[in-house]
C-alpha positions, 0 to 999 in steps of 0.5 A, spaced: 499 500 499 505 504 501 508 503 494 502 504 490 501 511 495 509 513 493 507 512 486 502 516 486 505 522 489 511 521 484 505 522 479 503 528 482 510 531 483 511 530 475 505 533 473 506 539 477 513 540 475 511 539 468 505 545 470 506 551 467 504 559 469 502 563 462 503 570 463 503 576 458 509 578 455 511 585 457 513 586 450 508 582 445 510 580 439 506 584 433 506 583 425 504 588 420 503 586 413 501 592 408 500 592 401 503 597 397 502 598 389 503 591 388 509 590 393 507 586 399 510 588 406 511 585 412 514 588 419 515 583 425 517 586 431 516 586 439 513 592 442 515 594 449 511 600 453 514 606 456 511 604 463 512 611 466 520 611 464 523 616 459 524 612 453 528 617 448 535 620 451 535 615 457 532 608 456 534 609 449 540 613 449 541 618 443 547 617 438 547 609 440 545 603 435 538 601 438 535 594 436 529 599 434 524 594 439 524 589 443 527 581 443 528 578 437 531 583 431 525 587 428 525 585 421 522 587 415 520 583 408 519 586 401 516 581 396 519 585 391 526 589 389 525 596 393 528 603 393 530 606 400 533 613 400 536 612 394 539 605 395 535 599 391 535 593 396 533 586 393 527 583 395 528 579 401 528 580 409 532 585 413 533 587 420 532 594 422 537 598 427 537 605 429 541 611 432 536 615 434 537 623 435 534 628 438 533 632 431 535 626 426 535 619 426 540 614 422 535 608 420 539 601 418 537 595 413 541 589 415 543 583 412 543 579 418 535 577 421 536 572 427 539 574 434 536 579 439 539 586 442 544 589 437 549 585 433 556 584 437 559 585 432 556 591 427 559 589 419 558 595 415 558 591 408 551 588 411 548 594 411 543 595 404 541 601 406 541 607 410 536 613 411 537 619 415 529 622 417 528 628 421 524 627 428 517 629 428 514 631 435 507 629 437 503 631 442 499 625 444 504 621 448 504 613 445 505 608 451 506 602 446 512 602 441 509 602 434 511 601 427 506 603 421 506 604 413 504 611 412 502 615 407 501 610 402 500 611 395 501 606 388 509 608 388 511 608 395 510 609 403 513 611 409 515 606 415 513 610 420 516 609 427 513 612 433 514 611 441 513 616 447 512 623 443 516 622 437 515 619 430 520 619 424 518 616 418 523 612 412 520 613 405 521 607 400 519 607 392 516 600 390 516 598 383 509 598 381 509 602 374 514 598 371 510 591 374 504 594 371 507 596 364 510 589 364 504 586 365 500 591 360 504 589 355 504 581 356 497 581 356 496 586 349 502 582 346 497 576 346 498 569 350 504 566 351 506 558 350 505 557 358 497 560 357 496 556 350 499 550 354 494 550 360 489 552 356 490 546 352 491 541 358 485 544 360 480 542 355 483 535 354 483 533 361 476 536 362 473 533 355 471 539 352 473 541 344 479 537 343 480 540 337 481 547 340 485 543 346 490 540 340 490 548 336 492 551 342 497 545 344 500 546 337 501 554 338 504 552 344 509 547 342 511 552 336 512 557 341 517 553 346 524 552 343 525 545 347 519 542 350 520 538 357 518 531 357 512 532 360 509 538 355 510 532 350 506 526 353 500 532 354 500 533 347 501 526 345 495 525 350 491 531 346 493 527 339 491 520 340 484 523 343 484 528 337 484 521 333 491 522 330 495 516 332 500 516 328 502 523 330 501 521 338 506 516 337 511 521 333 511 525 340 510 520 345 517 516 343 520 524 343 517 524 351 519 517 352 527 519 350 527 525 354 524 521 360 529 516 359 535 521 359 532 525 365 531 519 369 524 519 371 521 512 371 514 514 371 514 518 365 518 512 362 512 507 364 507 512 362 509 513 355 510 506 354 504 504 356 501 509 351 505 507 345 503 500 346 496 502 346 496 505 341 499 500 337 507 503 336 512 499 333 
């Protein structure tokens, strides 16, 4: 009986050790997503609060590198290339560091994105852009550190940083016009090989007008310099469905040869099975 009691006590003790009390984070994590033109901008950061403290010039000293938030590095992601303070910045994720001043801040976009605090060794070569931006005092105190995307237009916006009674904004530009013009040129110039190919495969797989599917596939192949084995496979199926067994066999043999060269056994078998079904010699 004593052994049973001791066993139960051991289970209770282990459960109590595993139990954890959940409390709110003092600097909660936040994620901001904003479309600027055709560019998606995402900011991941933590948000400390003043809690009666003097922030700039005390908690955050002037003229010293600051993590620009709390906990892990504050990060910003652009899904297209952008321009920051005249610097071309490639699509990707960057950390944001700042040197706050009374009248002006330096804002750095840095390639290292893993870590907390500030880097133990600051590497100038990892800075992709630096912006010097003026400080704008605001009347209403901002209790919790806040990052915003402000003054949005189709061609750019400001990355806003607010805390205490300070606002700074870093302007950046996005390549909306180039993307739109490229899209216009592509659409107005007519469908491409991929468009014809996708339409042909859809029509074939859904049992629609097979002659139309064949015409579209013919256009796709005529626009494709070196068709892949999976493209040739689809072309052979459409030819067979349209009644052109001879053409289907000819194309299937090409697909088989390319699939064999690529080492794709699935397509090798598919082509061999079809060639046998179509009476190939």
